[in-house]
C-alpha positions in Angstrom: 112.6 119.1 185.5 109.6 121.8 185.4 106.9 121.7 183.3 108.3 124.5 180.5 111.3 122.7 180.2 110.1 119.4 179.2 107.3 121.4 177.2 110.5 123.4 175.3 112.4 120.3 174.7 109.6 118.7 173.4 109.0 121.4 170.9 112.8 121.4 170.0 112.4 118.1 168.8 109.1 118.5 166.5 111.2 121.2 165.1 114.6 118.9 164.7 112.5 116.5 162.8 110.4 119.2 160.4 113.7 119.7 159.8 115.0 116.1 158.2 115.7 115.3 155.1 113.4 114.5 152.9 112.9 110.5 152.1 113.5 109.1 148.9 109.8 108.6 148.7 109.7 112.5 148.3 112.3 113.1 146.1 111.9 110.9 143.3 113.6 113.2 140.6 111.2 115.3 138.8 111.3 112.9 135.6 111.2 111.8 132.8 111.3 108.4 133.6 112.9 105.6 133.1 112.9 102.0 133.0 113.2 101.9 137.1 111.5 104.9 137.4 108.4 106.1 136.2 105.2 107.6 136.1 103.5 104.6 133.9 101.2 103.2 137.6 101.8 104.8 140.5 99.8 106.7 142.6 98.3 110.1 143.2 100.9 112.3 144.9 103.5 109.9 144.3 105.0 111.1 140.9 107.1 113.7 139.0 108.6 116.6 141.6 107.7 120.5 140.4 109.4 122.7 142.2 109.8 125.6 140.0 109.4 126.8 136.8 113.1 126.3 135.3 113.5 123.1 133.2 115.8 121.9 136.6 113.5 122.0 138.8 109.8 121.2 136.9 108.4 118.0 136.2 108.9 116.6 133.3 107.3 113.2 131.6 107.1 111.5 128.2 104.6 109.6 126.3 104.2 107.8 122.8 102.0 108.1 120.3 102.0 105.4 117.8 100.1 104.0 114.3 100.8 101.4 112.3 101.6 101.6 108.5 100.9 97.7 106.7 102.4 96.5 103.7 100.6 96.1 100.4 101.7 94.3 97.1 104.2 95.0 94.5 101.9 93.8 91.2 102.4 94.0 87.4 99.2 96.0 86.6 99.8 95.8 83.0 102.0 94.7 79.7 101.5 96.0 75.7 100.5 94.2 73.2 102.2 95.2 69.9 101.1 95.4 65.9 103.6 96.1 63.6 101.9 95.9 59.8 102.5 93.9 56.9 105.0 92.9 54.7 105.4 91.4 51.4 106.6 87.2 51.4 109.0 88.8 48.0 109.8 90.9 51.0 111.1 88.5 53.3 112.7 86.2 50.4 114.8 89.0 49.4 116.8 89.9 52.9 115.9 91.3 56.3 113.3 93.3 56.9 112.5 96.4 59.6 109.0 96.9 60.4 108.1 100.0 62.9 104.9 99.8 65.8 102.1 100.8 64.0 99.4 100.9 67.0 98.9 98.3 69.9 96.4 96.8 68.2 95.9 92.5 68.0 94.2 90.0 67.1 93.5 87.8 70.2 95.6 85.0 70.9 93.5 82.6 73.4 97.4 82.3 75.6 98.1 85.7 75.6 95.1 87.4 77.2 97.0 90.2 79.0 98.3 92.8 76.6 96.4 96.2 76.2 95.9 98.1 73.3 97.1 101.6 75.2 101.2 100.2 75.3 101.3 100.4 79.2 103.7 98.5 81.1 102.3 99.5 84.6 103.9 98.2 88.4 102.7 99.6 91.3 104.8 98.9 94.5 102.9 99.2 97.3 105.0 97.0 99.7 106.6 99.8 101.6 109.9 98.3 102.0 111.9 100.5 99.1 113.8 96.9 98.1 112.8 98.4 94.4 111.9 95.9 91.4 112.7 94.8 88.4 111.4 93.7 85.3 112.7 90.9 82.3 110.8 90.2 78.8 111.7 87.6 77.2 110.7 87.2 73.1 108.9 83.6 72.3 108.5 82.3 68.3 107.0 83.6 65.7 104.4 80.9 64.6 101.9 81.4 61.7 98.6 81.4 62.8 96.9 80.4 59.6 99.8 78.0 58.2 100.7 75.3 60.7 104.3 74.8 61.0 105.2 77.6 59.0 107.5 79.6 61.7 109.9 82.3 61.7 114.0 81.3 61.6 114.9 85.2 62.2 113.4 88.1 64.5 114.6 90.5 66.7 112.1 93.2 68.4 113.7 96.2 69.9 111.7 97.7 72.3 112.6 101.4 72.9 109.8 103.3 75.6 109.0 106.7 74.8 107.4 108.6 78.3 106.8 107.6 81.6 104.7 108.5 85.3 105.4 107.4 87.9 104.3 108.6 92.3 108.4 108.7 92.6 110.3 111.2 90.4 113.5 108.8 90.1 111.9 106.4 88.5 113.5 106.4 85.5 111.4 104.7 82.0 112.5 101.3 80.8 115.2 100.4 79.2 115.9 100.9 76.0 116.0 96.6 75.0 116.2 94.0 72.2 115.0 90.3 72.3 115.8 88.3 70.1 113.0 85.4 69.6 113.4 81.8 70.5 113.7 79.7 67.7 112.0 76.6 69.8 109.6 78.9 72.2 110.4 77.4 74.7 109.3 79.5 77.5 111.4 82.3 77.8 113.9 81.5 74.6 117.7 81.7 75.6 117.3 86.0 75.4 115.0 87.1 78.7 116.9 91.2 78.8 116.4 93.6 81.6 113.1 95.5 80.7 112.8 98.2 83.7 114.9 98.7 87.3 113.8 100.5 90.1 116.7 100.9 92.2 116.3 100.8 95.9 114.8 103.1 97.9 113.0 104.2 93.9 109.9 103.3 92.3 107.0 103.1 95.3 103.9 103.9 94.2 102.6 104.0 90.9 104.7 103.5 87.3 103.9 103.6 84.4 105.8 103.9 80.8 104.4 103.3 76.9 105.6 102.0 74.2 103.2 104.0 71.6 105.6 105.7 68.8 108.0 103.9 65.4 110.9 103.7 67.6 109.7 100.0 68.4 110.8 97.4 65.7 110.3 94.3 64.9 113.1 92.9 62.3 112.7 90.0 60.0 115.8 87.7 58.9 115.7 86.9 55.3 113.6 83.6 54.8 113.1 82.0 51.6 110.3 79.7 52.4 108.5 81.9 54.4 104.5 81.5 54.1 101.6 84.1 54.0 99.8 84.5 56.9 99.4 86.0 60.3 102.3 85.5 62.7 102.1 85.8 66.0 104.8 85.2 69.1 104.7 85.3 72.7 106.1 88.2 74.9 107.0 86.9 78.3 107.1 89.7 81.1 108.4 88.9 84.5 108.5 91.3 87.6 110.2 90.1 90.8 111.2 92.2 94.2 115.1 92.7 94.0 116.6 95.5 92.2 119.3 93.2 90.2 116.9 89.6 90.0 118.2 87.2 87.7 116.8 86.6 84.2 114.0 84.4 85.0 114.2 81.3 83.0 
């Protein structure tokens, strides 16, 4: 074979090799990546291929922006004291008496130091769980602080919140609730009641309801052996981190 024919054949071989299909390394898609094929640790020049400006040929990739929200606490921030003024012994001896809330200032009992004089019941939910929450309450026995052994036989406290504020506009104010005083002053008595409920997906943030008006009343049953003096009872409050919690006991 002549040199010219040999050169021509070699040239044709080189040309033919140049037209062979692109190898698998250069055909690794335009992206974005999959779990088996991505560019998270690829070498320079071996990434996704862009051959044009349309969506089917441009190289595309996806990465992640991330942050973390740390949940906080569900807290019972304030509970109210209640002052119902005065009533005469003659009135209780002759019949049932209903006293209206006069203010929220009381003589502090050494065992009951959590109450405030603003009438506020406040709950803060920073948990981020959106579980909702539930407040229950109970009323202990009214005892005379100056005459040992003197108690009120029958009493009921009607709670009527007047205003409510919340970071979550869906949260209603607390319920109108009647608590019956315990006859024996056991810790939760026998009549714990629902005070305030935030349903699931409600109640996150700061929530306050207020007991300051005369619709809050204390009814004292007729009692012929009533003793003069100042009577106090413990109000028990419990905050639980589910919207349908059972009453405390």
